[in-house]
Z-matrix of the N, CA and C atoms (Angstrom, degrees):
N
C 1 1.453
C 2 1.517 1 107.76
N 3 1.313 2 116.12 1 129.03
C 4 1.465 3 121.79 2 176.01
C 5 1.515 4 109.92 3 -84.18
N 6 1.319 5 116.11 4 140.67
C 7 1.454 6 121.40 5 177.80
C 8 1.526 7 108.36 6 -102.27
N 9 1.350 8 117.87 7 124.57
C 10 1.455 9 120.26 8 178.96
C 11 1.539 10 111.97 9 -57.72
N 12 1.324 11 115.65 10 155.23
C 13 1.459 12 121.01 11 -176.27
C 14 1.516 13 114.01 12 -64.98
N 15 1.322 14 119.10 13 -27.29
C 16 1.452 15 121.69 14 -177.03
C 17 1.536 16 112.66 15 -88.32
N 18 1.307 17 117.84 16 10.00
C 19 1.462 18 122.97 17 -179.80
C 20 1.533 19 108.77 18 -97.92
N 21 1.328 20 116.26 19 134.71
C 22 1.459 21 120.37 20 -176.30
C 23 1.535 22 109.29 21 -138.28
N 24 1.334 23 117.26 22 162.00
C 25 1.462 24 119.66 23 -177.43
C 26 1.516 25 112.45 24 -74.54
N 27 1.320 26 114.70 25 145.61
C 28 1.465 27 122.62 26 172.49
C 29 1.526 28 105.21 27 -92.38
N 30 1.318 29 117.13 28 111.83
C 31 1.455 30 119.44 29 -173.79
C 32 1.520 31 108.38 30 76.00
N 33 1.297 32 114.84 31 -165.80
C 34 1.466 33 117.81 32 -178.18
C 35 1.530 34 108.86 33 -155.02
N 36 1.308 35 113.15 34 161.13
C 37 1.454 36 122.16 35 169.41
C 38 1.527 37 105.33 36 -122.82
N 39 1.334 38 116.90 37 134.27
C 40 1.453 39 116.73 38 178.95
C 41 1.514 40 110.48 39 -70.43
N 42 1.285 41 117.34 40 170.65
C 43 1.479 42 123.60 41 -173.34
C 44 1.527 43 112.17 42 -54.28
N 45 1.323 44 117.34 43 -36.45
C 46 1.448 45 120.99 44 -175.48
C 47 1.525 46 113.88 45 -92.86
N 48 1.319 47 118.11 46 5.60
C 49 1.464 48 121.56 47 -178.92
C 50 1.526 49 110.17 48 -105.60
N 51 1.333 50 113.79 49 159.96
C 52 1.462 51 120.10 50 -176.75
C 53 1.522 52 109.45 51 -131.40
N 54 1.318 53 116.30 52 170.17
C 55 1.451 54 119.21 53 168.86
C 56 1.505 55 114.90 54 117.85
N 57 1.310 56 113.82 55 -159.32
C 58 1.450 57 124.11 56 -169.59
C 59 1.537 58 110.46 57 -69.77
N 60 1.315 59 114.24 58 133.10
C 61 1.461 60 121.83 59 178.66
C 62 1.529 61 107.52 60 -142.75
N 63 1.328 62 116.44 61 127.93
C 64 1.460 63 121.11 62 177.15
C 65 1.508 64 109.37 63 -91.69
N 66 1.320 65 115.83 64 142.58
C 67 1.466 66 122.70 65 175.70
C 68 1.525 67 107.79 66 -122.24
N 69 1.332 68 116.83 67 138.73
C 70 1.472 69 119.50 68 179.30
C 71 1.520 70 110.44 69 -155.98
N 72 1.314 71 114.63 70 163.28
C 73 1.469 72 120.90 71 168.56
C 74 1.518 73 109.65 72 -119.60
N 75 1.320 74 117.65 73 14.92
C 76 1.459 75 124.01 74 179.76
C 77 1.528 76 108.63 75 -99.21
N 78 1.329 77 116.51 76 107.06
C 79 1.476 78 119.75 77 -175.28
C 80 1.533 79 112.07 78 -67.62
N 81 1.322 80 118.18 79 -31.83
C 82 1.454 81 120.15 80 177.44
C 83 1.535 82 110.62 81 -65.83
N 84 1.339 83 115.45 82 -44.60
C 85 1.459 84 119.22 83 178.23
C 86 1.531 85 110.78 84 -63.21
N 87 1.320 86 115.91 85 -41.47
C 88 1.463 87 120.76 86 178.19
C 89 1.529 88 109.64 87 -56.15
N 90 1.323 89 117.67 88 -46.62
C 91 1.463 90 122.33 89 -179.74
C 92 1.536 91 109.88 90 -62.99
N 93 1.311 92 117.31 91 -45.58
C 94 1.466 93 120.35 92 -177.72
C 95 1.529 94 112.14 93 -65.91
N 96 1.312 95 117.76 94 -28.95
C 97 1.463 96 120.12 95 -179.75
C 98 1.528 97 112.60 96 -85.36
N 99 1.327 98 117.26 97 -23.32
C 100 1.475 99 119.72 98 -175.85
C 101 1.518 100 114.48 99 -102.75
N 102 1.304 101 118.65 100 -30.54
C 103 1.468 102 119.99 101 -172.64
C 104 1.534 103 109.88 102 -65.48
N 105 1.354 104 116.90 103 130.74
C 106 1.465 105 120.67 104 -176.98
C 107 1.525 106 115.23 105 -58.04
N 108 1.319 107 118.09 106 -26.03
C 109 1.456 108 120.15 107 -178.61
C 110 1.537 109 113.01 108 -63.57
N 111 1.323 110 117.33 109 -22.41
C 112 1.461 111 120.23 110 179.84
C 113 1.538 112 112.67 111 -82.84
N 114 1.322 113 117.46 112 -17.26
C 115 1.476 114 124.10 113 175.12
C 116 1.530 115 113.20 114 45.34
N 117 1.312 116 116.96 115 55.24
C 118 1.458 117 120.03 116 177.32
C 119 1.522 118 110.66 117 -75.30
N 120 1.312 119 114.65 118 138.74
C 121 1.454 120 122.28 119 179.83
C 122 1.531 121 110.17 120 -68.99
N 123 1.346 122 114.87 121 133.21
C 124 1.451 123 122.44 122 172.85
C 125 1.519 124 106.54 123 -129.16
N 126 1.319 125 116.80 124 127.61
C 127 1.455 126 121.07 125 178.95
C 128 1.527 127 108.79 126 -114.76
N 129 1.319 128 114.58 127 131.82
C 130 1.469 129 121.36 128 178.73
C 131 1.535 130 109.79 129 -121.61
N 132 1.318 131 115.37 130 143.54
C 133 1.465 132 120.94 131 169.42
C 134 1.523 133 105.73 132 -101.45
N 135 1.312 134 115.73 133 126.31
C 136 1.449 135 121.32 134 -172.13
C 137 1.533 136 109.47 135 -123.36
N 138 1.313 137 116.75 136 120.70
C 139 1.461 138 120.79 137 172.92
C 140 1.524 139 107.31 138 -96.77
N 141 1.324 140 115.76 139 122.88
C 142 1.462 141 120.51 140 -178.25
C 143 1.520 142 110.33 141 -115.89
N 144 1.316 143 114.29 142 157.00
C 145 1.436 144 120.55 143 176.23
C 146 1.530 145 109.08 144 -78.27
N 147 1.331 146 116.68 145 126.72
C 148 1.452 147 120.62 146 179.93
C 149 1.524 148 112.08 147 97.27
N 150 1.320 149 115.27 148 171.23
C 151 1.463 150 121.74 149 176.63
C 152 1.531 151 106.70 150 -92.31
N 153 1.298 152 115.82 151 109.62
C 154 1.471 153 120.49 152 -173.72
C 155 1.533 154 109.38 153 -65.30
N 156 1.315 155 115.20 154 143.67
C 157 1.476 156 120.77 155 -177.73
C 158 1.521 157 110.94 156 -95.10
N 159 1.316 158 114.89 157 158.88
C 160 1.467 159 119.74 158 175.23
C 161 1.531 160 109.55 159 -65.27
N 162 1.314 161 118.13 160 -31.97
C 163 1.462 162 121.60 161 177.26
C 164 1.537 163 110.63 162 -60.58
N 165 1.329 164 116.24 163 -45.19
C 166 1.458 165 120.45 164 179.20
C 167 1.523 166 110.37 165 -63.73
N 168 1.334 167 116.98 166 -42.99
C 169 1.460 168 121.11 167 179.24
C 170 1.540 169 110.77 168 -61.82
N 171 1.331 170 116.52 169 -41.43
C 172 1.477 171 120.13 170 178.63
C 173 1.527 172 111.02 171 -63.87
N 174 1.326 173 117.82 172 -42.82
C 175 1.466 174 120.70 173 177.73
C 176 1.529 175 111.13 174 -60.34
N 177 1.328 176 116.03 175 -47.00
C 178 1.466 177 120.13 176 -179.69
C 179 1.525 178 111.88 177 -63.84
N 180 1.329 179 116.59 178 -35.15
C 181 1.457 180 122.09 179 179.86
C 182 1.525 181 110.29 180 -63.88
N 183 1.316 182 117.19 181 -37.47
C 184 1.475 183 121.66 182 -177.95
C 185 1.525 184 112.47 183 -80.03
N 186 1.339 185 116.45 184 -24.56
C 187 1.461 186 120.89 185 -174.64
C 188 1.508 187 109.56 186 110.52
N 189 1.313 188 117.10 187 138.50
C 190 1.450 189 122.42 188 -179.46
C 191 1.521 190 109.83 189 -127.30
N 192 1.299 191 115.76 190 161.92
C 193 1.458 192 121.57 191 179.08
C 194 1.532 193 109.43 192 -89.07
N 195 1.338 194 115.44 193 124.42
C 196 1.455 195 121.06 194 177.49
C 197 1.539 196 108.55 195 -125.23
N 198 1.293 197 115.77 196 166.37
C 199 1.453 198 122.34 197 179.60
C 200 1.527 199 110.10 198 -99.07
N 201 1.328 200 116.54 199 122.65
C 202 1.466 201 121.16 200 176.29
C 203 1.523 202 107.60 201 -121.68
N 204 1.316 203 115.44 202 105.99
C 205 1.469 204 121.16 203 179.61
C 206 1.523 205 112.00 204 53.56
N 207 1.333 206 116.44 205 43.38
C 208 1.452 207 121.33 206 177.28
C 209 1.504 208 116.06 207 83.93
N 210 1.342 209 117.14 208 1.36
C 211 1.453 210 121.83 209 -178.10
C 212 1.528 211 108.95 210 -116.15
N 213 1.317 212 116.75 211 133.94
C 214 1.470 213 120.54 212 176.50
C 215 1.522 214 110.05 213 -70.15
N 216 1.317 215 115.23 214 135.04
C 217 1.455 216 121.18 215 -179.86
C 218 1.535 217 108.13 216 -136.58
N 219 1.320 218 117.46 217 131.26
C 220 1.453 219 121.18 218 175.77
C 221 1.503 220 109.03 219 -95.28
N 222 1.326 221 115.89 220 121.91
C 223 1.463 222 121.79 221 -177.44
C 224 1.523 223 110.42 222 -68.04
N 225 1.309 224 115.68 223 152.84
C 226 1.458 225 121.63 224 174.97
C 227 1.529 226 108.42 225 -68.57
N 228 1.327 227 116.69 226 155.81
C 229 1.470 228 119.01 227 176.28
C 230 1.539 229 109.96 228 -55.19
N 231 1.316 230 115.50 229 146.04
C 232 1.463 231 121.95 230 -178.62
C 233 1.530 232 109.45 231 -127.14
N 234 1.295 233 115.97 232 158.36
C 235 1.461 234 120.91 233 173.02
C 236 1.513 235 107.79 234 -100.59
N 237 1.323 236 117.22 235 128.44
C 238 1.450 237 121.26 236 -179.21
C 239 1.522 238 110.24 237 -129.54
N 240 1.321 239 114.72 238 147.51
C 241 1.461 240 119.98 239 171.93
C 242 1.521 241 108.34 240 -148.14
N 243 1.307 242 115.27 241 144.71
C 244 1.444 243 121.85 242 177.06
C 245 1.509 244 107.26 243 -79.13
N 246 1.330 245 116.97 244 130.51
C 247 1.466 246 120.93 245 177.16
C 248 1.520 247 108.30 246 -85.30
N 249 1.311 248 116.37 247 134.61
C 250 1.475 249 121.50 248 -178.54
C 251 1.512 250 112.58 249 -69.25
N 252 1.309 251 116.83 250 -30.02
C 253 1.462 252 121.21 251 -177.50
C 254 1.519 253 109.33 252 -142.03
N 255 1.323 254 114.76 253 167.88
C 256 1.443 255 119.04 254 176.15
C 257 1.528 256 109.06 255 -62.36
N 258 1.327 257 118.89 256 136.08
C 259 1.457 258 119.39 257 176.80
C 260 1.540 259 109.82 258 -63.02
N 261 1.304 260 115.36 259 152.49
C 262 1.470 261 120.90 260 -179.69
C 263 1.513 262 109.02 261 -79.17
N 264 1.331 263 115.64 262 84.06
C 265 1.460 264 121.12 263 179.82
C 266 1.533 265 108.60 264 -130.83
N 267 1.321 266 117.18 265 153.88
C 268 1.462 267 119.48 266 178.39
C 269 1.532 268 111.37 267 -62.03
N 270 1.308 269 115.21 268 156.08
C 271 1.467 270 119.57 269 174.00
C 272 1.516 271 109.31 270 -59.12
N 273 1.316 272 115.42 271 146.71
C 274 1.459 273 121.46 272 179.69
C 275 1.527 274 109.37 273 -79.63
N 276 1.341 275 115.27 274 142.72
C 277 1.453 276 120.45 275 176.07
C 278 1.518 277 108.72 276 -128.84
N 279 1.315 278 118.97 277 110.13
C 280 1.460 279 127.07 278 5.01
C 281 1.533 280 110.93 279 -76.02
N 282 1.329 281 116.64 280 155.72
C 283 1.460 282 119.34 281 -179.62
C 284 1.513 283 112.31 282 -65.95
N 285 1.355 284 115.90 283 156.03
C 286 1.457 285 119.26 284 175.43
C 287 1.534 286 109.02 285 -68.39
N 288 1.311 287 115.92 286 162.17
C 289 1.471 288 117.49 287 176.92
C 290 1.514 289 108.80 288 -66.89
N 291 1.293 290 116.76 289 136.00
C 292 1.457 291 121.54 290 -175.53
C 293 1.523 292 108.59 291 -114.91
N 294 1.316 293 115.20 292 128.93
C 295 1.464 294 121.01 293 175.32
C 296 1.520 295 107.39 294 -122.49
N 297 1.316 296 115.58 295 117.98
C 298 1.463 297 121.20 296 -174.25
C 299 1.526 298 112.35 297 -56.89
N 300 1.328 299 118.10 298 -35.65
C 301 1.458 300 121.54 299 -175.50
C 302 1.517 301 113.76 300 -101.36
N 303 1.328 302 117.92 301 12.13
C 304 1.468 303 121.02 302 178.80
C 305 1.526 304 108.78 303 -114.38
N 306 1.326 305 116.97 304 111.94
C 307 1.469 306 118.72 305 177.72
C 308 1.523 307 110.90 306 -71.85
N 309 1.313 308 115.12 307 161.07
C 310 1.462 309 120.17 308 176.01
C 311 1.531 310 108.75 309 -130.13
N 312 1.333 311 115.21 310 163.42
C 313 1.458 312 122.53 311 176.34
C 314 1.512 313 108.51 312 -129.38
N 315 1.335 314 114.98 313 151.47
C 316 1.463 315 121.16 314 172.52
C 317 1.531 316 108.27 315 -112.40
N 318 1.328 317 115.50 316 132.26
C 319 1.461 318 122.49 317 -179.11
C 320 1.525 319 107.86 318 -128.92
N 321 1.332 320 115.56 319 141.68
C 322 1.454 321 120.24 320 170.85
C 323 1.510 322 107.82 321 -101.69
N 324 1.333 323 116.26 322 129.98
C 325 1.473 324 120.73 323 178.48
C 326 1.520 325 107.84 324 -125.73
N 327 1.328 326 114.97 325 135.20
C 328 1.471 327 121.56 326 177.95
C 329 1.516 328 107.72 327 -114.59
N 330 1.335 329 114.97 328 125.08
C 331 1.458 330 122.92 329 179.85
C 332 1.529 331 109.62 330 -123.36
N 333 1.321 332 115.55 331 160.02
C 334 1.462 333 120.18 332 171.03
C 335 1.529 334 110.18 333 -120.84
N 336 1.307 335 115.87 334 13.93
C 337 1.464 336 120.38 335 175.64
C 338 1.520 337 106.98 336 -134.99
N 339 1.306 338 117.19 337 164.30
C 340 1.441 339 120.19 338 -176.76
C 341 1.512 340 112.44 339 -145.51
N 342 1.310 341 116.29 340 72.43
C 343 1.475 342 120.74 341 177.99
C 344 1.531 343 109.32 342 -76.90
N 345 1.326 344 116.12 343 161.81
C 346 1.464 345 122.74 344 -179.00
C 347 1.530 346 111.54 345 -57.22
N 348 1.325 347 116.54 346 118.93
C 349 1.471 348 124.60 347 178.16
C 350 1.529 349 112.25 348 54.60
N 351 1.332 350 115.90 349 29.43
C 352 1.464 351 121.79 350 -174.28
C 353 1.518 352 114.07 351 -56.69
N 354 1.316 353 117.76 352 -49.32
C 355 1.465 354 120.27 353 -176.14
C 356 1.532 355 109.76 354 -62.36
N 357 1.295 356 117.64 355 -45.58
C 358 1.475 357 121.36 356 179.02
C 359 1.537 358 111.02 357 -59.86
N 360 1.320 359 115.49 358 -43.52
C 361 1.472 360 119.84 359 179.99
C 362 1.516 361 111.62 360 -67.11
N 363 1.333 362 116.75 361 -39.07
C 364 1.472 363 119.87 362 179.41
C 365 1.533 364 110.70 363 -61.78
N 366 1.312 365 116.71 364 -47.72
C 367 1.474 366 119.83 365 -178.32
C 368 1.519 367 111.60 366 -68.93
N 369 1.330 368 117.82 367 -34.28
C 370 1.465 369 120.71 368 175.78
C 371 1.532 370 110.88 369 -62.64
N 372 1.336 371 116.17 370 -37.16
C 373 1.461 372 120.91 371 179.28
C 374 1.508 373 112.53 372 -58.98
N 375 1.345 374 117.24 373 -32.98
C 376 1.480 375 120.56 374 -179.86
C 377 1.536 376 110.98 375 -100.91
N 378 1.327 377 115.80 376 17.79
C 379 1.478 378 123.34 377 173.25
C 380 1.524 379 114.75 378 65.86
N 381 1.322 380 116.63 379 36.85
C 382 1.456 381 121.44 380 173.41
C 383 1.535 382 108.12 381 -129.71
N 384 1.344 383 115.91 382 90.05
C 385 1.468 384 119.60 383 -177.59
C 386 1.538 385 111.52 384 -60.50
N 387 1.321 386 114.35 385 141.81
C 388 1.453 387 122.11 386 179.16
C 389 1.530 388 109.48 387 -80.03
N 390 1.316 389 116.15 388 127.78
C 391 1.445 390 121.93 389 175.36
C 392 1.526 391 111.36 390 -97.35
N 393 1.322 392 115.11 391 -38.09
C 394 1.474 393 120.62 392 -178.28
C 395 1.523 394 108.09 393 -144.75
N 396 1.317 395 116.96 394 135.16
C 397 1.468 396 122.51 395 -177.81
C 398 1.525 397 107.93 396 -132.47
N 399 1.359 398 114.80 397 122.55
C 400 1.451 399 121.02 398 -177.22
C 401 1.523 400 109.35 399 -127.88
N 402 1.325 401 117.54 400 121.36
C 403 1.471 402 119.77 401 173.16
C 404 1.518 403 105.88 402 -79.40
N 405 1.336 404 115.26 403 111.37
C 406 1.451 405 121.70 404 -173.65
C 407 1.530 406 112.64 405 -94.03
N 408 1.340 407 116.59 406 -22.85
C 409 1.462 408 118.32 407 -175.33
C 410 1.514 409 110.87 408 -156.51
N 411 1.336 410 115.32 409 143.26
C 412 1.466 411 123.21 410 170.19
C 413 1.518 412 105.30 411 -133.66
N 414 1.339 413 116.84 412 122.71
C 415 1.460 414 119.22 413 -175.19
C 416 1.518 415 108.30 414 58.17
N 417 1.309 416 117.19 415 -130.05
C 418 1.472 417 121.59 416 -179.27
C 419 1.532 418 111.59 417 -93.04
N 420 1.331 419 117.69 418 0.57
C 421 1.468 420 120.74 419 -174.76
C 422 1.521 421 110.17 420 -94.29
N 423 1.336 422 115.65 421 134.01
C 424 1.473 423 121.43 422 -177.62
C 425 1.521 424 110.47 423 -125.76
N 426 1.338 425 114.45 424 166.61
C 427 1.460 426 119.97 425 176.13
C 428 1.532 427 111.34 426 -87.98
N 429 1.324 428 116.38 427 5.04
C 430 1.475 429 119.81 428 179.48
C 431 1.524 430 110.49 429 -51.19
N 432 1.290 431 115.28 430 131.57
C 433 1.473 432 123.30 431 178.21
C 434 1.521 433 114.41 432 68.60
N 435 1.338 434 117.37 433 7.71
C 436 1.452 435 119.71 434 177.34
C 437 1.530 436 109.69 435 -98.67
N 438 1.325 437 114.45 436 154.77
C 439 1.463 438 121.15 437 175.56
C 440 1.536 439 107.50 438 -117.86
N 441 1.337 440 117.79 439 157.45
C 442 1.463 441 119.05 440 177.64
C 443 1.528 442 110.92 441 -53.04
N 444 1.333 443 114.91 442 132.27
C 445 1.453 444 121.65 443 178.83
C 446 1.516 445 114.69 444 91.97
N 447 1.350 446 118.16 445 -9.17
C 448 1.459 447 120.31 446 178.35
C 449 1.527 448 110.01 447 -64.61
N 450 1.335 449 114.84 448 140.35
C 451 1.451 450 122.48 449 175.08
C 452 1.522 451 108.29 450 -123.20
N 453 1.328 452 116.55 451 134.45
C 454 1.450 453 122.16 452 178.25
C 455 1.529 454 106.95 453 -126.39
N 456 1.307 455 117.52 454 131.85
C 457 1.456 456 121.60 455 177.97
C 458 1.524 457 108.55 456 -91.57
N 459 1.326 458 115.81 457 130.21
C 460 1.476 459 122.13 458 179.14
C 461 1.522 460 109.25 459 -118.80
N 462 1.317 461 115.37 460 145.56
C 463 1.475 462 120.22 461 174.65
C 464 1.523 463 108.62 462 -80.49
N 465 1.339 464 116.59 463 166.27
C 466 1.457 465 120.78 464 174.89
C 467 1.498 466 110.62 465 -59.13
N 468 1.325 467 117.24 466 -38.62
C 469 1.475 468 121.46 467 179.94
C 470 1.521 469 111.07 468 -64.27
N 471 1.317 470 118.22 469 -40.71
C 472 1.461 471 121.19 470 178.48
C 473 1.523 472 110.87 471 -64.85
N 474 1.312 473 117.25 472 -41.20
C 475 1.470 474 120.89 473 178.85
C 476 1.529 475 109.23 474 -66.07
N 477 1.326 476 116.88 475 -46.49
C 478 1.472 477 119.98 476 177.96
C 479 1.527 478 111.28 477 -55.82
N 480 1.329 479 116.25 478 -47.07
C 481 1.459 480 120.99 479 -179.21
C 482 1.527 481 111.84 480 -63.61
N 483 1.329 482 116.98 481 -36.73
C 484 1.472 483 121.37 482 -178.47
C 485 1.507 484 115.18 483 -76.74
N 486 1.334 485 117.20 484 -20.21
C 487 1.469 486 120.16 485 -177.99
C 488 1.518 487 114.58 486 -118.12
N 489 1.296 488 118.09 487 -30.03
C 490 1.464 489 119.91 488 -168.24
C 491 1.516 490 114.27 489 -115.76
N 492 1.332 491 117.78 490 10.49
C 493 1.471 492 119.79 491 178.45
C 494 1.483 493 110.55 492 -128.33
């Protein structure tokens, strides 16, 4: 599927992140999906180096102080849960760095804000570096059954229903 030239991403994923990304040429929709006052749910699956502790999860749940362009910012409370198994996602290309003797953990984090590199900074604050970061859901839309590069066309009504109802 070709994407028209006037279509642009809603929000962003940094170079090392994966997952769901909305594209639109509707500036009103872009504003409604990005502005913090709308508090849209975003769920990420995060693979961290090491076995994450309950203490770290509690700190992240309450909000932690991160640096945004040289200014301290305290993140909004987040919902976190430890994933029992690796999420069913394709292998990353290029693969993450693998260390035979270093265990990893998968955590699901739900946010309603999206600051620059926020998830990576939050986990770094509690000393669990992010190895892999996947945006799994925005509003009611998920990456379930999608593969990297898949494009799905949604109507305005479908987007409204997925975010505003």
